[in-house]
C-alpha positions in Angstrom: -12.2 -16.8 6.3 -9.5 -13.7 6.1 -9.9 -10.7 4.0 -6.8 -9.6 2.1 -6.8 -6.4 0.0 -3.6 -6.5 -2.4 -2.5 -3.4 -3.8 0.2 -3.0 -6.5 1.6 -0.1 -7.8 4.1 -0.9 -10.1 3.8 0.3 -13.6 6.7 -2.1 -15.1 4.4 -5.2 -15.6 5.4 -8.5 -15.4 9.0 -7.6 -14.7 8.5 -6.1 -11.3 10.2 -7.1 -8.4 7.4 -5.9 -6.1 4.8 -7.4 -7.6 6.8 -10.9 -7.4 7.2 -10.4 -4.0 3.8 -9.4 -3.3 2.5 -12.9 -5.0 5.0 -14.4 -2.5 3.4 -12.7 0.3 -0.4 -13.4 -0.9 0.6 -17.2 -1.4 2.3 -17.4 2.4 -0.4 -15.7 3.8 -2.8 -18.2 1.6 -1.2 -21.3 3.1 -2.0 -20.2 6.6 -5.5 -19.8 6.4 -8.4 -19.7 3.8 -8.5 -16.1 2.4 -10.4 -13.9 0.0 -8.4 -12.0 -1.9 -9.6 -8.5 -3.7 -6.8 -7.6 -5.8 -6.0 -3.6 -7.5 -3.2 -3.5 -9.8 -2.7 0.0 -10.3 -0.3 0.3 -12.8 -2.8 -1.8 -15.5 -5.9 -0.4 -13.8 -4.8 3.2 -12.3 -7.1 5.2 -10.0 -7.7 8.5 -12.0 -5.9 11.5 -10.4 -7.9 14.1 -8.9 -8.9 17.0 -10.8 -10.7 20.3 -10.5 -13.2 18.5 -12.1 -13.7 15.6 -9.6 -11.8 17.0 -6.2 -15.5 17.3 -4.6 -16.2 13.6 -5.0 -13.4 13.2 -2.6 -13.3 16.7 -0.8 -16.8 18.2 -0.6 -20.4 18.1 -1.9 -20.3 15.7 -5.3 -22.7 17.3 -7.8 -21.5 16.7 -11.2 -21.6 13.8 -13.1 -17.4 13.5 -12.5 -17.8 14.0 -8.7 -20.1 11.7 -8.3 -18.5 9.0 -10.1 -15.3 9.9 -8.2 -17.3 9.6 -5.0 -18.6 6.2 -5.9 -15.2 5.1 -6.8 -13.7 6.3 -3.6 -16.7 4.7 -1.6 -15.6 1.5 -3.4 -12.0 1.7 -2.5 -12.8 2.4 1.2 -15.2 -0.3 1.6 -12.4 -2.8 0.4 -9.9 -1.2 2.8 -12.3 -1.6 5.6 -13.0 -4.9 4.7 -9.5 -6.2 5.0 -8.0 -7.9 7.6 -4.7 -7.8 6.1 -3.3 -5.1 3.7 -0.6 -6.1 1.4 1.1 -3.1 -0.5 3.5 -3.2 -3.3 5.5 0.1 -3.1 8.7 0.3 -5.6 10.4 3.5 -5.0 10.4 5.8 -7.9 12.3 8.8 -7.8 13.1 8.6 -3.9 9.3 8.1 -3.4 6.4 6.2 -4.3 4.3 5.7 -7.8 2.0 8.2 -8.5 -0.9 5.5 -9.0 -0.2 5.0 -5.4 -0.7 8.5 -4.2 -3.9 8.4 -5.9 -5.3 5.6 -4.5 -4.7 7.3 -1.3 -5.9 10.5 -2.5 -9.2 8.3 -2.7 -9.3 6.6 0.6 -7.8 9.3 2.9 -11.7 10.9 3.5 -12.4 12.8 6.7 -15.4 10.9 8.2 -14.7 8.1 6.9 -11.4 6.5 7.2 -10.2 9.5 9.5 -12.0 12.6 11.3 -11.0 15.9 13.1 -10.7 16.1 16.9 -10.2 18.8 19.3 -6.9 16.6 20.3 -6.3 16.7 16.5 -6.8 13.8 13.7 -7.8 10.0 14.5 -7.6 7.5 12.3 -10.8 5.1 12.4 -9.0 2.1 10.6 -7.7 -0.4 13.4 -7.3 -3.8 13.8 -5.9 -4.8 10.7 -2.1 -5.2 10.1 -0.5 -4.3 6.5 2.8 -5.4 5.1 4.2 -3.1 2.9 7.1 -4.5 0.2 9.4 -2.0 -1.1 11.9 -2.6 -4.0 14.8 0.1 -4.2 17.7 0.4 -6.7 19.6 1.8 -4.2 20.7 1.0 -0.6 18.2 3.4 1.6 17.7 2.0 4.6 20.9 2.8 6.0 24.0 5.0 5.0 24.1 8.6 3.4 21.3 7.7 1.0 19.1 7.3 3.7 18.3 11.2 3.8 16.7 11.0 0.4 14.5 8.3 1.5 10.6 9.7 0.8 9.0 6.8 0.4 9.1 4.8 3.5 8.4 7.8 6.2 5.7 8.9 3.4 4.0 5.5 3.3 3.9 5.0 7.5 2.5 8.9 8.2 -0.2 8.3 5.3 -0.8 4.5 6.8 -1.1 5.9 10.5 -2.9 8.7 9.5 -6.0 6.3 8.8 -5.3 4.2 11.8 -3.1 2.0 10.4 -0.2 1.5 12.8 0.7 -2.1 12.4 2.9 -1.9 9.7 5.7 -4.4 8.2 7.8 -3.1 5.9 9.8 -5.3 3.9 12.4 -4.0 1.4 14.4 -5.5 -1.4 17.2 -3.1 -1.8 20.5 -2.9 -4.2 18.2 -4.5 -6.6 20.5 -2.2 -9.1 23.7 -3.2 -7.6 24.4 -6.1 -10.6 22.7 -9.7 -11.0 24.5 -11.2 -7.9 23.1 -8.1 -5.2 20.0 -8.4 -7.2 19.0 -12.2 -6.4 20.3 -11.7 -2.8 18.0 -8.8 -2.2 14.8 -11.0 -3.6 15.8 -13.7 -1.5 16.2 -12.0 1.4 13.0 -10.0 0.9 10.9 -13.3 0.0 12.2 -15.3 3.3 11.1 -12.1 5.3 7.9 -12.1 3.9 7.2 -16.4 4.8 8.2 -15.3 8.1 5.8 -12.2 8.3 3.1 -14.0 7.1 1.5 -16.2 10.4 2.2 -13.2 12.8 0.1 -10.6 10.4 -2.9 -13.2 10.4 -2.4 -13.4 14.2 -2.7 -10.0 15.1 -5.2 -9.1 12.6 -7.5 -11.8 14.0 
């Protein structure tokens, strides 16, 4: 049985394009083989942002109650990520980058000695053998053209994932959804088809 970790980060609830497409992706994956699905909805149940009172729970030796609680949450999130064969991330573009909830999730799972380590040759990711599908929803067109320079979403996600060893990543974009109803419908349909095409190869590569 495959383990699928689903991370939704939209804060727009059921109207979210990325959440609808993530559901499509998970359904397509489940059609290929039985799956155990762990779902984190960071919009409805956010991972707390790190503060001065909690930072040592991730980057230090936890001692206080707040630090120990942060370490326990980080351990839980890292364990979910480590157990996953396939990771599906819903990442709408907010202000040219990612949702702050998704950034907070990364803050808790990027841990030295757990998901990466420092070596004489530089940092080395410790999570391998997984496939990641990232669903990006965007109001404009950022994969090409003049607005591409303002895309601080996909390069950032690619770097964060690669930093912990997750380099087998498929990005599926629903772009131009703010360009009117027809453009929105076309973008969603094209992204849904791309996700169906990506499902079988994702499981094969993670096997």
